VEXDREN-2710 file (C-alpha; in Angstrom, 1 decimal):
% VEXDREN-2710
k/r/px/py/pz
1/MET/-22.2/-6.7/44.9
2/GLN/-23.9/-3.7/46.3
3/ALA/-26.9/-2.5/44.4
4/ALA/-26.8/0.9/42.8
5/PRO/-28.8/3.5/44.8
6/GLU/-32.3/4.1/43.4
7/ARG/-32.7/7.5/41.8
8/PRO/-35.2/9.8/43.5
9/ARG/-38.5/10.2/41.8
10/SER/-41.1/13.0/41.9
11/SER/-44.5/12.3/43.3
12/ARG/-47.2/11.3/40.8
13/ARG/-49.3/14.3/41.8
14/VAL/-46.4/16.7/41.0
15/LEU/-45.7/15.0/37.7
16/ALA/-49.4/15.1/36.8
17/GLN/-49.6/18.8/37.6
18/LEU/-46.5/19.7/35.7
19/SER/-47.4/17.5/32.7
20/ALA/-50.8/19.2/32.5
21/MET/-49.1/22.6/32.7
22/MET/-46.9/21.7/29.7
23/PHE/-49.8/20.3/27.8
24/LEU/-52.0/23.4/28.2
25/GLN/-49.2/25.8/27.5
26/SER/-48.4/24.1/24.2
27/TRP/-52.1/23.9/23.2
28/THR/-52.5/27.7/23.6
29/LEU/-49.9/28.4/20.9
30/GLY/-50.6/25.3/18.8
31/THR/-54.1/26.4/18.0
32/TRP/-52.8/29.0/15.6
33/ALA/-49.0/29.0/15.3
34/MET/-49.0/26.7/12.3
35/THR/-51.8/28.5/10.5
36/ILE/-50.9/32.1/11.0
37/GLY/-48.7/32.2/7.9
38/THR/-51.6/30.7/5.9
39/PHE/-54.0/33.3/7.3
40/ILE/-51.6/36.2/6.6
41/THR/-50.7/35.1/3.0
42/ALA/-54.4/34.5/2.3
43/ASN/-55.1/38.1/3.2
44/THR/-52.0/39.7/1.6
45/GLY/-52.3/42.4/-1.1
46/GLU/-55.5/41.9/-3.1
47/ALA/-56.2/38.4/-1.6
48/GLY/-59.0/37.9/0.9
49/ARG/-59.5/41.0/3.0
50/GLY/-56.2/42.5/1.7
51/THR/-55.1/43.3/5.3
52/PHE/-51.4/42.6/5.0
53/SER/-48.6/43.8/2.8
54/ALA/-46.0/41.8/0.9
55/GLY/-43.4/40.4/3.3
56/PHE/-45.5/40.7/6.4
57/ALA/-45.8/36.9/6.9
58/GLY/-42.1/36.8/7.3
59/TYR/-41.6/40.1/9.1
60/SER/-44.4/39.3/11.6
61/ALA/-42.1/36.8/13.2
62/ALA/-40.3/39.8/14.7
63/ALA/-43.2/40.0/17.2
64/GLY/-42.1/36.7/18.8
65/ALA/-38.5/37.9/18.7
66/VAL/-39.2/41.2/20.3
67/GLY/-41.3/39.5/22.9
68/GLY/-38.4/37.3/23.7
69/LEU/-35.8/40.0/24.1
70/ILE/-36.2/41.3/27.6
71/ALA/-39.5/40.0/29.0
72/PRO/-38.3/36.5/29.9
73/VAL/-35.3/37.8/31.9
74/LEU/-37.4/40.4/33.7
75/VAL/-40.3/38.0/34.4
76/GLY/-37.8/35.3/35.5
77/ALA/-36.2/37.7/37.9
78/ILE/-39.6/38.6/39.4
79/SER/-40.3/34.9/40.0
80/ASP/-36.8/34.5/41.5
81/ARG/-37.2/37.2/44.1
82/ARG/-40.7/38.8/44.3
83/LEU/-43.8/36.7/43.4
84/SER/-44.5/33.0/43.4
85/ALA/-43.9/31.6/39.9
86/GLN/-47.3/30.0/39.5
87/TYR/-49.1/33.4/40.0
88/VAL/-46.7/35.1/37.5
89/LEU/-47.5/32.3/35.0
90/ALA/-51.3/32.8/35.5
91/ILE/-50.8/36.5/34.8
92/MET/-48.8/35.8/31.6
93/ASN/-51.6/33.5/30.3
94/LEU/-54.2/36.2/31.0
95/GLY/-52.2/38.5/28.8
96/CYS/-52.0/35.8/26.1
97/ALA/-55.8/35.5/26.2
98/ALA/-56.3/39.2/25.7
99/ALA/-53.8/39.4/22.8
100/SER/-55.3/36.3/21.1
101/TYR/-58.7/37.8/21.2
102/GLY/-57.3/41.1/19.8
103/MET/-55.9/39.2/16.8
104/PHE/-59.3/37.6/16.2
105/VAL/-61.2/40.9/16.0
106/CYS/-58.7/43.4/14.5
107/THR/-58.9/44.4/10.8
108/SER/-55.6/46.3/10.4
109/GLN/-52.1/45.2/10.0
110/THR/-50.8/47.6/12.6
111/THR/-53.3/46.5/15.2
112/PHE/-52.7/42.8/14.4
113/PHE/-48.9/43.2/14.8
114/LEU/-49.4/45.0/18.2
115/CYS/-51.6/42.2/19.4
116/LEU/-49.1/39.6/18.2
117/LEU/-46.3/41.6/20.0
118/GLY/-48.4/41.6/23.2
119/PHE/-49.0/37.9/22.9
120/PHE/-45.3/37.0/22.7
121/HIS/-44.4/39.4/25.5
122/CYS/-46.5/37.2/27.7
123/PHE/-46.1/33.7/26.0
124/VAL/-42.2/33.6/25.9
125/PRO/-41.9/34.3/29.6
126/ALA/-44.6/31.8/30.3
127/ALA/-42.8/29.1/28.4
128/SER/-39.6/30.0/30.3
129/LEU/-41.5/29.8/33.6
130/ASN/-42.8/26.3/32.6
131/ASN/-39.2/25.1/32.6
132/SER/-38.1/26.9/35.8
133/ILE/-41.1/25.7/37.7
134/SER/-40.5/22.1/36.5
135/PHE/-36.9/22.1/37.5
136/ARG/-37.8/23.5/40.9
137/HIS/-40.0/20.5/41.6
138/LEU/-38.6/17.6/39.7
139/LYS/-36.3/15.3/41.7
140/ASN/-34.7/13.7/38.7
141/PRO/-34.8/16.2/35.9
142/GLU/-32.7/14.4/33.3
143/SER/-35.2/11.5/33.2
144/GLU/-38.4/13.3/34.2
145/PHE/-38.2/16.5/32.2
146/PRO/-38.5/14.7/28.8
147/ILE/-41.7/13.2/30.1
148/LEU/-43.1/16.7/30.6
149/ARG/-42.0/17.6/27.1
150/VAL/-43.9/14.6/25.8
151/CYS/-47.0/16.1/27.3
152/ALA/-46.2/19.5/25.7
153/ALA/-45.9/17.8/22.3
154/LEU/-49.2/16.1/22.9
155/GLY/-50.7/19.5/23.6
156/TRP/-49.4/20.8/20.2
157/ILE/-50.6/17.7/18.4
158/THR/-54.1/17.8/19.8
159/ALA/-54.4/21.5/19.0
160/GLY/-53.3/20.9/15.4
161/LEU/-55.7/18.0/15.1
162/PHE/-58.6/20.0/16.5
163/VAL/-58.0/23.0/14.1
164/GLY/-57.0/20.9/11.1
165/LEU/-59.4/17.9/11.4
166/ALA/-62.0/18.1/14.2
167/TRP/-63.3/21.6/13.4
168/PRO/-63.7/20.9/9.6
169/GLY/-65.3/17.6/10.5
170/MET/-67.8/19.3/12.7
171/THR/-68.5/22.3/10.5
172/GLY/-67.6/21.1/7.0
173/GLU/-65.3/24.1/6.5
174/SER/-61.5/24.7/7.0
175/ILE/-60.5/27.6/9.3
176/GLU/-56.8/27.6/8.5
177/ASP/-57.0/30.8/6.5
178/THR/-59.5/32.5/8.8
179/PRO/-59.1/34.3/12.2
180/MET/-61.0/31.6/14.1
181/PRO/-57.9/29.8/15.4
182/PHE/-57.1/33.0/17.4
183/ALA/-60.5/32.9/19.1
184/ILE/-59.9/29.2/20.0
185/GLY/-56.5/30.3/21.4
186/ALA/-58.0/33.0/23.5
187/VAL/-60.3/30.6/25.3
188/SER/-57.4/28.2/25.7
189/CYS/-55.2/30.8/27.3
190/LEU/-57.9/31.8/29.7
191/SER/-58.4/28.2/30.8
192/THR/-54.6/27.8/31.2
193/ALA/-54.4/30.9/33.4
194/LEU/-57.1/29.4/35.8
195/PHE/-55.2/26.1/35.9
196/CYS/-52.0/27.8/36.9
197/LEU/-53.5/28.7/40.2
198/THR/-53.6/25.0/41.1
199/LEU/-49.9/24.4/40.5
200/PRO/-47.5/23.5/43.3
201/GLN/-46.4/26.5/45.4
202/THR/-43.2/27.9/43.8
203/ALA/-42.1/30.7/46.0
204/PRO/-39.0/32.9/45.2
205/ALA/-35.8/31.1/46.1
206/ALA/-34.8/31.9/49.7
207/ASN/-31.3/33.1/48.8
208/SER/-32.2/35.0/45.7
209/GLY/-32.1/38.5/47.2
210/GLN/-32.2/41.8/45.4
211/ALA/-29.3/41.0/43.0
212/SER/-30.9/38.0/41.2
213/LEU/-31.1/39.6/37.8
214/ARG/-27.8/41.4/38.1
215/ASP/-26.1/38.1/39.1
216/ALA/-27.7/36.3/36.2
217/LEU/-26.2/38.7/33.7
218/ALA/-22.9/38.6/35.6
219/ALA/-22.8/34.9/34.9
220/VAL/-22.2/35.8/31.3
221/GLY/-20.1/38.9/31.8
222/LYS/-17.6/37.2/34.0
223/GLY/-16.5/35.0/31.2
224/ASN/-18.0/31.6/32.3
225/ARG/-17.1/29.8/29.1
226/PRO/-19.7/26.9/29.3
227/LEU/-22.6/29.3/29.6
228/VAL/-21.3/31.8/27.1
229/VAL/-20.5/29.1/24.5
230/PHE/-23.9/27.5/24.9
231/LEU/-25.8/30.8/24.6
232/THR/-23.8/31.6/21.5
233/ILE/-24.5/28.4/19.7
234/SER/-28.1/28.5/20.7
235/PHE/-28.4/31.8/19.0
236/LEU/-26.8/30.5/15.8
237/ILE/-29.0/27.4/15.6
238/ALA/-32.2/29.3/16.3
239/VAL/-31.8/32.0/13.6
240/PRO/-33.1/29.8/10.6
241/THR/-36.0/28.2/12.5
242/MET/-38.3/31.0/11.6
243/ALA/-38.7/29.7/8.1
244/TYR/-40.3/26.5/9.2
245/ASN/-42.4/28.2/11.9
246/ASN/-43.9/30.7/9.4
247/PHE/-44.0/28.9/6.1
248/ALA/-44.3/25.2/6.5
249/ASN/-48.1/25.3/6.6
250/ALA/-48.3/27.8/3.8
251/PHE/-45.9/25.6/1.7
252/LEU/-48.0/22.5/2.2
253/ASN/-51.2/24.5/1.3
254/TRP/-49.5/25.8/-1.8
255/GLU/-48.5/22.2/-2.8
256/ASP/-52.2/21.1/-2.3
257/TYR/-51.5/18.7/0.5
258/PRO/-54.8/17.8/2.3
259/ASN/-55.3/19.0/5.9
260/PRO/-51.8/20.6/6.3
261/ALA/-52.3/21.6/9.9
262/ALA/-53.1/18.0/10.8
263/LEU/-50.3/16.6/8.6
264/LEU/-47.8/18.7/10.4
265/THR/-48.6/17.0/13.7
266/LEU/-46.6/14.0/12.3
267/GLY/-43.7/16.1/13.4
268/GLN/-44.9/16.0/17.0
269/VAL/-45.4/12.2/16.7
270/SER/-41.7/12.0/15.8
271/GLU/-40.9/14.4/18.7
272/LEU/-42.9/12.3/21.1
273/THR/-40.9/9.2/20.1
274/LEU/-37.5/10.9/20.5
275/LEU/-38.5/12.6/23.8
276/ALA/-39.3/9.2/25.2
277/LEU/-35.9/8.0/24.2
278/THR/-34.0/11.1/25.2
279/PRO/-33.0/9.9/28.7
280/TRP/-31.4/6.8/27.0
281/PHE/-29.6/8.9/24.5
282/VAL/-28.4/11.4/27.1
283/SER/-26.9/8.6/29.2
284/ARG/-24.9/7.3/26.2
285/LEU/-24.1/10.4/24.1
286/GLY/-24.5/13.3/26.4
287/LEU/-26.4/16.6/26.0
288/PRO/-23.9/18.4/23.7
289/ALA/-23.9/15.6/21.1
290/LEU/-27.6/15.4/21.0
291/PHE/-27.8/19.1/20.5
292/LEU/-25.5/18.9/17.5
293/VAL/-27.6/16.1/16.0
294/GLY/-30.6/18.4/16.3
295/ALA/-28.7/21.3/14.7
296/VAL/-27.8/19.2/11.6
297/SER/-31.3/18.0/11.4
298/TRP/-32.6/21.5/10.7
299/GLY/-30.4/21.8/7.6
300/LEU/-31.6/18.4/6.3
301/ARG/-35.2/19.3/6.9
302/TYR/-35.0/22.4/4.7
303/PHE/-33.2/20.6/1.9
304/CYS/-36.0/18.0/2.0
305/PHE/-38.6/20.7/1.5
306/ALA/-36.5/22.1/-1.4
307/ALA/-36.5/18.6/-3.0
308/THR/-40.3/18.5/-2.6
309/SER/-40.7/21.8/-4.4
310/LEU/-38.2/20.8/-7.1
311/PHE/-39.2/17.2/-7.8
312/GLY/-42.7/17.0/-6.4
313/THR/-41.9/14.1/-4.2
314/ASP/-44.2/13.4/-1.3
315/SER/-41.7/11.3/0.6
316/THR/-39.3/14.2/1.1
317/ALA/-42.1/16.4/2.5
318/ILE/-43.0/13.7/5.0
319/LEU/-39.4/13.2/5.9
320/ALA/-39.0/17.0/6.5
321/ILE/-42.0/16.9/8.8
322/LEU/-40.7/13.8/10.7
323/LEU/-37.3/15.5/11.2
324/HIS/-39.2/17.8/13.6
325/GLY/-38.3/15.1/16.3
326/PRO/-34.5/15.7/16.4
327/CYS/-34.9/19.3/15.3
328/PHE/-37.1/20.2/18.3
329/ALA/-36.4/17.6/21.0
330/TRP/-32.6/17.8/20.7
331/VAL/-32.3/21.5/20.4
332/PHE/-35.2/23.1/22.3
333/VAL/-35.5/20.5/25.0
334/THR/-31.9/19.5/25.7
335/GLY/-31.0/23.2/25.8
336/PRO/-32.9/23.9/29.0
337/MET/-31.7/20.6/30.5
338/TYR/-28.1/21.7/29.9
339/ILE/-28.7/25.2/31.2
340/ASP/-30.2/23.7/34.4
341/ARG/-27.1/21.6/34.9
342/ILE/-24.7/24.6/34.8
343/VAL/-26.4/27.2/36.9
344/GLN/-27.0/27.8/40.6
345/PRO/-30.5/27.0/41.8
346/GLU/-31.2/30.5/43.0
347/LEU/-30.5/31.9/39.5
348/ARG/-32.5/29.4/37.5
349/GLY/-35.5/31.6/36.8
350/SER/-33.3/34.4/35.5
351/ILE/-30.9/32.2/33.6
352/HIS/-33.7/30.3/31.9
353/GLY/-35.2/33.7/31.0
354/LEU/-31.9/34.8/29.6
355/TYR/-31.7/31.6/27.5
356/TYR/-35.2/32.2/26.2
357/SER/-34.2/35.8/25.4
358/VAL/-31.3/34.5/23.3
359/MET/-33.3/31.7/21.6
360/PHE/-36.6/33.3/21.1
361/GLY/-35.6/37.0/21.2
362/PHE/-32.4/37.9/19.6
363/ALA/-32.1/34.8/17.3
364/ASN/-35.8/35.1/16.2
365/LEU/-35.4/38.8/15.5
366/ALA/-32.5/38.1/13.2
367/GLY/-34.4/35.1/11.7
368/ALA/-37.5/37.3/11.1
369/ALA/-35.4/39.8/9.1
370/VAL/-33.9/37.1/7.0
371/VAL/-37.2/35.3/6.4
372/GLY/-39.1/38.5/5.6
373/ALA/-36.4/39.6/3.1
374/LEU/-36.3/36.2/1.3
375/GLN/-40.1/36.1/1.3
376/GLU/-40.2/39.5/-0.3
377/ARG/-37.6/38.5/-2.9
378/LEU/-38.5/34.9/-3.6
379/LEU/-42.1/34.3/-2.7
380/THR/-44.4/37.4/-2.9
381/PRO/-42.3/40.4/-4.2
382/GLU/-44.1/43.7/-4.3
383/GLY/-45.7/44.5/-7.7
384/VAL/-45.1/41.1/-9.2
385/SER/-48.3/39.3/-10.4
386/PRO/-48.6/36.4/-10.2
387/ALA/-46.2/35.9/-7.3
388/PRO/-43.3/33.6/-8.2
389/TYR/-43.3/31.5/-5.0
390/ASP/-39.8/30.2/-5.7
391/TRP/-40.0/27.6/-2.8
392/THR/-36.9/25.6/-4.0
393/THR/-34.5/28.5/-3.6
394/PHE/-36.3/29.7/-0.4
395/TRP/-35.9/26.4/1.4
396/SER/-32.3/25.8/0.0
397/ALA/-31.2/29.1/1.4
398/PHE/-32.3/28.1/4.9
399/GLY/-30.8/24.7/4.5
400/GLY/-27.4/26.2/3.8
401/ILE/-27.7/28.7/6.7
402/SER/-28.6/25.8/9.1
403/LEU/-25.8/23.6/8.1
404/ALA/-23.3/26.4/8.4
405/ALA/-24.6/27.2/11.9
406/ALA/-24.3/23.5/12.8
407/ALA/-20.7/23.4/11.6
408/LEU/-19.7/26.4/13.7
409/ALA/-21.5/24.9/16.7
410/PHE/-19.5/21.8/16.2
411/LEU/-16.3/23.8/16.5
412/LEU/-17.5/25.6/19.6
413/LEU/-18.7/22.4/21.3
414/LYS/-15.6/20.3/20.6
415/PRO/-14.4/20.5/24.2
416/SER/-17.8/19.3/25.5
417/LEU/-17.8/16.4/23.0
418/ARG/-14.4/15.3/24.3
419/GLY/-15.7/15.4/27.8
420/GLU/-13.6/18.5/28.8
421/ALA/-16.8/20.5/29.7
422/GLU/-18.3/17.9/31.9
423/ALA/-17.5/20.2/34.9
424/PRO/-19.5/23.3/33.9
425/GLN/-21.2/23.2/37.3
426/ARG/-17.9/23.8/39.0
427/THR/-16.9/26.4/36.5
428/LEU/-19.9/28.5/37.1
429/GLU/-20.1/28.2/40.8
430/ASP/-16.4/28.9/41.2
431/SER/-16.7/32.0/39.2
END
């Protein structure tokens, strides 16, 4: 019997460089992403410095959404046809460093929001470029890309442990409700920008030409069903994620859990485990099925938080955190893998940017509006003292939204689950 041909493997040097890139990029956001809600709520109304108004912790998520609307597509197009991607990535991280420092020193809500807006106008394209650079250099993406995402999770974990455990251990004081994490993030972004200059050369694709961005948008406009369907369900699934991003840390602080930022890194431990197993699951279930499992997990996570608030059970809070594995790994990691499978190589930068615009732009903008409205109604309504903090209803609302989105995604993905969409590459290229 003839042995199966050995799959190509990327060099150790390339894997090490790309892994470090993913690690550092996640660290830059992980230093303050899980504590920003705590910082804002600690300084809302008459609390702390009284910098922020009611609802701002939720509405501030709009900064990430607006940053993800157009910037990833434009920056992706630049890397496709104008400037080597590693240099574009370095520039984006310099912008992140400046914005992080601005959030550290500013004392007004308007200035803080503008800095937050500037940060995400640079960070979301940077995250998209991380993926497109990786897929340009990996020789076996379906088995090697999850390894890179393991390193990204490690970056997030170590950042959370540094802010939540190491810093209090060294100084004796928690910084989760202070602006100090933004200063740590600024230094991290500057270091990442310098490292980007050492990445493998990723020149614009030879055949990209002047029409790269236009062709990327045409891939949707021409009715390529696999791409259109996947972008649609990605939007639906991403809308409710803002609740966890902005309020998980604040909720755990409200429930008096010790070291919430460090506790939340259990989610990344779960993510690491599932990322390591993702190639095995992909080979047996396929990317669409894994994506649906991740979508359902979002609803289960929110109902676990609701149960924690209602019954005071620690086990449901821990389970909600551990569900981060399927929530993140099988939605935000399998998504780029699927996108890479269905697009032409010369359009990858632009299409990955378009995917990030949908997931982190339009979906997050809608999610920020919903989160802010529910915060203002259920958690910290204007003129109500003390604030009700009705966490049970808040989390239950997002659990219902998530499960409804997962059900609709199931209907849209039925052809893929039956194997009818296993030729998306042909569909896109033929169109």
